[in-house]
C-alpha positions as CSV (number, residue, x, y, z in Angstrom):
1,M,19.5,-3.1,24.2
2,N,19.2,0.7,23.9
3,I,15.9,2.3,24.8
4,F,14.7,5.5,23.1
5,P,11.7,6.9,24.9
6,V,9.5,9.8,23.8
7,L,6.7,10.5,26.2
8,S,5.0,13.3,24.3
9,P,2.9,14.5,27.3
10,E,1.7,17.6,25.4
11,H,0.0,15.3,22.8
12,N,-2.8,14.1,25.0
13,F,-6.5,13.8,25.3
14,D,-7.2,12.2,28.7
15,D,-10.2,10.3,27.6
16,H,-8.6,8.9,24.4
17,P,-7.1,5.4,24.4
18,E,-3.9,6.7,23.0
19,N,-3.0,9.1,25.8
20,A,0.0,10.3,27.8
21,T,-0.1,7.5,30.4
22,R,1.2,4.8,28.1
23,I,5.0,5.4,28.1
24,P,5.3,6.2,31.8
25,A,3.5,2.8,32.5
26,I,6.1,1.0,30.4
27,L,9.0,2.8,31.9
28,A,7.8,2.0,35.4
29,A,7.6,-1.7,34.5
30,L,11.1,-1.6,33.1
31,N,12.3,0.0,36.3
32,D,10.9,-2.9,38.2
33,L,12.9,-5.5,36.2
34,P,15.1,-7.6,38.5
35,A,18.8,-6.8,38.5
36,S,19.6,-10.0,36.6
37,S,17.6,-8.6,33.6
38,S,17.9,-4.8,34.0
39,F,21.7,-4.8,33.7
40,L,21.3,-5.9,30.1
41,L,19.4,-2.6,29.4
42,H,21.7,0.3,28.4
43,A,21.0,3.8,29.6
44,K,17.9,5.3,28.1
45,R,18.8,7.7,25.4
46,S,17.2,11.1,25.2
47,N,19.7,13.2,23.2
48,F,18.4,12.6,19.7
49,P,17.0,15.3,17.3
50,S,13.5,15.4,15.9
51,A,13.0,14.3,12.3
52,T,13.5,17.1,9.9
53,D,11.2,18.0,7.1
54,A,13.7,16.4,4.6
55,Q,13.7,13.2,6.6
56,L,9.9,13.2,6.8
57,A,9.8,13.7,3.0
58,T,11.5,10.3,2.4
59,V,8.0,8.9,3.2
60,H,5.5,11.7,3.4
61,D,4.2,14.1,0.8
62,P,5.7,17.5,1.7
63,D,2.3,19.1,1.1
64,Y,0.9,16.9,3.9
65,V,3.8,17.8,6.2
66,A,3.2,21.5,5.6
67,A,-0.6,21.1,6.0
68,L,-0.2,19.2,9.3
69,R,2.1,21.9,10.7
70,E,-0.4,24.6,9.6
71,V,-3.4,22.8,11.2
72,M,-1.8,23.0,14.7
73,S,-3.1,26.6,14.9
74,R,-6.6,25.1,15.1
75,A,-5.9,22.5,17.8
76,P,-7.2,21.0,19.9
77,A,-9.2,19.1,17.3
78,Y,-9.9,15.8,15.7
79,I,-8.5,15.4,12.2
80,D,-9.5,11.9,11.3
81,H,-12.6,9.8,12.1
82,A,-10.6,7.0,13.9
83,P,-10.6,9.4,15.9
84,T,-7.1,11.0,15.5
85,Y,-6.6,14.1,17.6
86,I,-4.1,16.9,17.7
87,T,-3.1,19.4,20.3
88,P,-1.1,22.6,19.5
89,Q,2.2,20.6,20.2
90,S,1.3,17.4,18.3
91,F,3.4,18.2,15.2
92,D,6.5,18.6,17.4
93,C,5.6,15.5,19.4
94,A,5.2,13.4,16.2
95,A,8.5,14.7,14.7
96,G,10.2,13.9,18.0
97,A,8.8,10.4,18.0
98,A,9.9,9.9,14.4
99,G,13.4,11.2,15.3
100,A,13.6,8.6,18.1
101,A,12.8,5.8,15.5
102,L,15.6,7.1,13.3
103,A,18.0,7.3,16.2
104,A,17.1,3.7,17.2
105,V,18.0,2.6,13.6
106,E,21.3,4.5,13.8
107,S,22.1,2.8,17.1
108,A,21.4,-0.7,15.8
109,I,23.6,-0.1,12.8
110,S,26.5,1.5,14.5
111,N,26.6,-0.5,17.8
112,N,28.1,-3.9,17.1
113,Q,28.0,-4.8,20.8
114,S,24.3,-3.9,21.3
115,P,22.6,-3.9,17.9
116,I,19.1,-4.0,19.3
117,S,17.0,-0.9,20.0
118,F,13.4,-0.1,21.2
119,A,11.8,3.2,20.3
120,L,9.2,3.7,23.1
121,I,7.4,6.5,21.3
122,R,4.0,8.1,20.8
123,P,2.0,9.1,18.8
124,P,2.2,5.8,16.9
125,G,2.6,5.6,13.1
126,H,1.7,2.5,11.2
127,H,-1.7,3.6,10.0
128,A,-0.4,6.9,8.4
129,P,0.0,6.6,4.6
130,P,2.2,9.2,2.8
131,G,-0.5,11.8,2.5
132,Q,-2.6,11.9,5.6
133,A,-3.1,11.3,9.3
134,M,-5.0,8.2,10.2
135,G,-5.8,5.8,13.1
136,F,-4.2,7.8,15.9
137,C,-1.1,8.2,13.7
138,L,0.5,11.4,12.3
139,F,3.8,10.2,10.8
140,N,4.7,6.7,9.8
141,N,7.6,6.0,12.2
142,I,8.4,2.5,11.0
143,A,8.4,3.5,7.3
144,L,10.7,6.5,8.1
145,A,13.0,4.1,10.0
146,A,13.1,1.8,7.0
147,R,14.1,4.5,4.6
148,H,16.6,5.8,7.1
149,A,18.2,2.4,7.3
150,Q,18.4,2.2,3.6
151,S,20.1,5.6,3.5
152,L,22.7,4.2,5.9
153,G,23.7,1.2,3.8
154,Q,21.0,-1.4,4.7
155,P,19.3,-2.0,1.3
156,K,17.0,-4.9,2.3
157,V,14.6,-4.1,5.1
158,M,12.2,-6.6,6.7
159,I,9.3,-5.1,8.6
160,V,7.2,-7.3,10.9
161,D,4.0,-5.7,12.3
162,F,2.3,-7.6,15.2
163,D,-0.1,-4.8,16.2
164,V,-3.7,-6.2,16.3
165,H,-4.7,-3.7,13.5
166,H,-3.3,-3.9,10.0
167,G,-0.5,-1.5,9.2
168,N,-2.2,-0.1,6.2
169,G,0.0,3.0,6.1
170,T,3.2,1.0,6.1
171,Q,1.8,-1.3,3.4
172,D,0.9,1.7,1.2
173,C,4.5,3.1,1.6
174,F,6.1,-0.1,0.2
175,Y,3.5,-1.9,-1.8
176,D,5.4,-1.7,-5.1
177,D,8.9,-1.9,-3.6
178,S,10.9,-5.1,-3.6
179,S,13.5,-3.7,-1.2
180,V,11.1,-4.0,1.8
181,L,9.4,-7.2,2.9
182,F,6.4,-6.2,4.9
183,I,4.6,-8.9,7.0
184,S,1.6,-8.1,9.1
185,T,-0.4,-10.2,11.6
186,H,-3.7,-8.6,12.5
187,Q,-7.3,-9.4,13.4
188,A,-9.5,-9.8,10.4
189,G,-12.5,-7.6,9.8
190,I,-11.6,-4.7,12.2
191,Y,-10.2,-1.3,11.6
192,P,-8.9,-0.3,9.1
193,L,-10.6,-3.1,7.1
194,T,-7.5,-3.7,5.0
195,G,-4.8,-6.4,5.1
196,H,-6.5,-9.2,3.2
197,E,-4.7,-12.3,2.1
198,E,-4.9,-11.2,-1.5
199,E,-3.0,-8.0,-0.8
200,T,0.5,-9.2,-1.7
201,G,2.1,-6.2,-3.4
202,A,2.1,-4.7,-6.9
203,G,4.6,-4.3,-9.8
204,A,8.1,-4.8,-8.6
205,G,6.8,-5.3,-5.1
206,D,4.5,-8.2,-6.0
207,G,5.0,-10.9,-3.3
208,Y,6.8,-8.6,-0.9
209,T,3.7,-7.9,1.2
210,V,2.5,-10.8,3.4
211,N,-0.8,-10.3,5.2
212,I,-2.0,-12.7,7.8
213,P,-5.5,-11.8,8.9
214,L,-6.4,-13.8,12.0
215,P,-9.8,-14.8,13.4
216,A,-10.9,-13.5,16.7
217,G,-9.5,-15.6,19.5
218,A,-6.2,-16.4,17.9
219,G,-3.4,-16.4,20.5
220,D,0.0,-17.8,21.5
221,A,-0.3,-21.1,19.6
222,A,-1.4,-19.4,16.4
223,F,1.4,-17.0,16.5
224,R,4.0,-19.7,17.2
225,H,2.8,-21.6,14.0
226,I,2.8,-18.3,12.0
227,Y,6.3,-17.4,13.0
228,E,7.7,-20.9,12.5
229,D,5.8,-21.8,9.3
230,L,5.7,-18.4,7.5
231,L,8.0,-15.7,9.1
232,L,11.1,-17.8,9.4
233,P,11.0,-19.2,5.8
234,A,10.1,-15.8,4.4
235,A,13.1,-14.2,6.1
236,D,15.4,-17.0,4.9
237,R,14.3,-16.3,1.3
238,F,14.5,-12.5,1.6
239,Q,17.7,-12.3,3.7
240,P,17.2,-8.8,5.1
241,N,20.0,-6.5,6.2
242,I,18.0,-5.2,9.1
243,L,14.8,-6.2,10.9
244,L,12.3,-3.6,12.0
245,V,9.2,-4.4,14.1
246,S,6.0,-2.4,14.5
247,A,5.4,-3.5,18.1
248,G,1.7,-3.1,19.1
249,Y,0.4,-4.7,22.2
250,D,-3.3,-4.5,21.5
251,A,-3.4,-8.2,20.4
252,H,-3.1,-9.1,24.1
253,W,-6.2,-10.8,25.5
254,R,-6.9,-7.9,27.9
255,D,-6.9,-5.1,25.3
256,P,-10.3,-3.3,24.9
257,L,-10.1,-2.5,21.2
258,A,-9.8,-6.0,19.7
259,S,-10.3,-9.7,20.3
260,L,-7.0,-11.6,19.8
261,Q,-5.6,-13.6,22.7
262,L,-1.9,-13.2,22.9
263,S,-0.4,-13.4,26.4
264,C,2.8,-11.8,27.6
265,T,4.4,-15.2,27.2
266,G,3.4,-15.1,23.6
267,Y,5.1,-11.7,23.1
268,H,8.2,-13.3,24.7
269,L,8.1,-16.1,22.3
270,M,7.7,-13.8,19.2
271,A,10.6,-11.6,20.4
272,G,12.9,-14.6,20.8
273,L,12.1,-15.7,17.2
274,L,12.6,-12.2,15.8
275,A,16.0,-12.0,17.5
276,D,16.9,-15.4,15.9
277,I,16.0,-13.9,12.5
278,A,18.1,-10.8,13.2
279,R,21.1,-12.9,14.3
280,K,20.9,-15.2,11.4
281,H,20.5,-12.6,8.6
282,C,21.2,-9.1,10.0
283,G,24.2,-9.3,12.2
284,G,21.7,-8.9,15.1
285,K,20.3,-5.6,13.9
286,L,16.8,-5.4,15.3
287,V,14.7,-2.3,16.0
288,F,11.3,-2.3,17.8
289,V,9.0,0.7,17.3
290,L,6.0,1.1,19.6
291,E,2.6,1.2,18.0
292,G,-0.7,0.4,19.8
293,G,-1.6,-1.2,23.2
294,Y,-4.3,0.4,25.3
295,D,-4.6,-1.7,28.5
296,L,-1.7,-0.4,30.6
297,P,-0.8,-3.7,32.4
298,A,-0.9,-5.6,29.1
299,L,1.1,-2.9,27.3
300,S,3.8,-2.5,30.0
301,H,4.2,-6.2,30.7
302,G,4.1,-7.0,27.0
303,V,7.0,-4.6,26.4
304,V,8.9,-6.1,29.3
305,N,8.4,-9.6,28.0
306,T,9.5,-8.6,24.5
307,I,12.7,-7.3,25.9
308,L,13.2,-10.4,28.1
309,G,12.6,-12.6,25.0
310,V,15.1,-10.7,22.9
311,L,17.7,-10.9,25.7
312,G,17.2,-14.6,26.3
313,Q,15.8,-14.1,29.8
314,P,12.8,-16.2,31.1
315,P,9.3,-14.7,30.7
316,A,7.5,-13.0,33.5
317,D,3.8,-13.0,32.9
318,P,1.7,-11.7,35.9
319,L,-1.4,-11.4,33.8
320,G,-1.6,-15.1,32.8
321,P,-3.1,-16.9,29.8
322,P,-6.4,-16.1,28.1
323,R,-9.6,-17.7,29.2
324,H,-10.9,-19.1,25.9
325,P,-9.7,-21.8,23.5
326,E,-8.1,-20.7,20.2
327,P,-9.6,-21.2,16.7
328,D,-8.0,-23.6,14.3
329,I,-5.9,-21.6,11.8
330,R,-4.4,-24.6,9.8
331,A,-6.4,-23.8,6.7
332,L,-5.3,-20.1,6.8
333,L,-1.7,-21.2,7.1
334,A,-2.0,-23.6,4.3
335,R,-3.4,-21.0,2.0
336,L,-0.8,-18.4,2.8
337,K,2.1,-20.9,2.4
338,A,0.8,-21.8,-1.0
339,R,0.1,-18.2,-2.0
340,H,3.6,-17.1,-1.1
341,G,5.5,-20.2,-2.2
342,L,6.5,-21.2,1.3
343,S,5.1,-24.7,1.3
C-alpha cells in the first residue's frame, strides 16, 4: 500500500474540529505498527504536484475556483456556516490535498504489485459541490479522483463513502451520471440533512446513487449486513474498473460530532470487504481518501485498522467495542434492497 500524506499545517484553526493535529496523529499510529504489518506499507510519497486549475475544473466551476483563490486575501475567515474556515494558505493546502488524491489514483492504476493507495489529506472534500465550499471542505477530493481515474482509462468508478455525514457534494457531482456508482452510509437526520433513501439519481444516473441513512447507535453488526447484503451485490451488478473510498472515521463510537457506533474492528471488517470487491472487479485497484474523524485516538486507530484489514492482517483495537446495543436495521435493509432491485 502506498501512503500519500498532506498535513496542511498552514490550514488550521486550533479550536476547530478539523485542525492540523489530525494527520500527525495518524502518522504516529502508523509508525507504531509492528514490523509484521509495517513492512507491507511502502514508503510515504511526497513528490506529487498540487491539482491544477484545469484538473479542478473537471469537477468544480472555474468561477468558484477563481473566487476561492481571491477570497484568500480576506483570510482568516469563515466562509460557510458549517463552519468552514480559511487561512491565507488554505487554497494551496486544498489544491495540494486534491493533488495527493490524484496521485493516489495514478499509483493504484500504474502499480500492479501494489494497486492500493491511501491519501491521508486535509482539508477533506466530500461535502463540497461543484460551486461552493461546504462542511469543512473546499475541493471535492474524491470526485476529482473519480474524474482523474476516468481520464486514465477507468470508465466505471465505484465510490463508497463511510463517513458519518452524507457526502452531499459527491452526490451532486454524479447524480445524473451512470458511469459512477455512489454509495453512502451515514447517520440519518444530521448535517447536511441530505442522503435520504429516495435520493437515487436522476436521468441517466437514476439508480446509481445508493443512500443508506442509519439510525443513531448503528455499529459493526449493521455495517456487516449493509456490506454483505447491499454493497457486494451492487458491486457485482455494476462491475467497476476502480474502487474509491471516502474514508471518514467520525462513525466511531468515540467521535464527538455524531452518534453511530462503529469500532476499529468494524473499520477493519469493512476494509477487508472493500478489498474483496477491488480484487474481484478492479484488479485490486483501491484508493482511500481521508474525510472526517475528530477524536484523535478513534481517527488514528481507525485508519490503522483500515490498512490492516486491506492487507489481511489481524485487527488491533485498543479502544474496544461501544457500550450500547445496536438498533434493528432489518426493515431499512429490506426497503433498500427492494428499491435498488438487490433482493
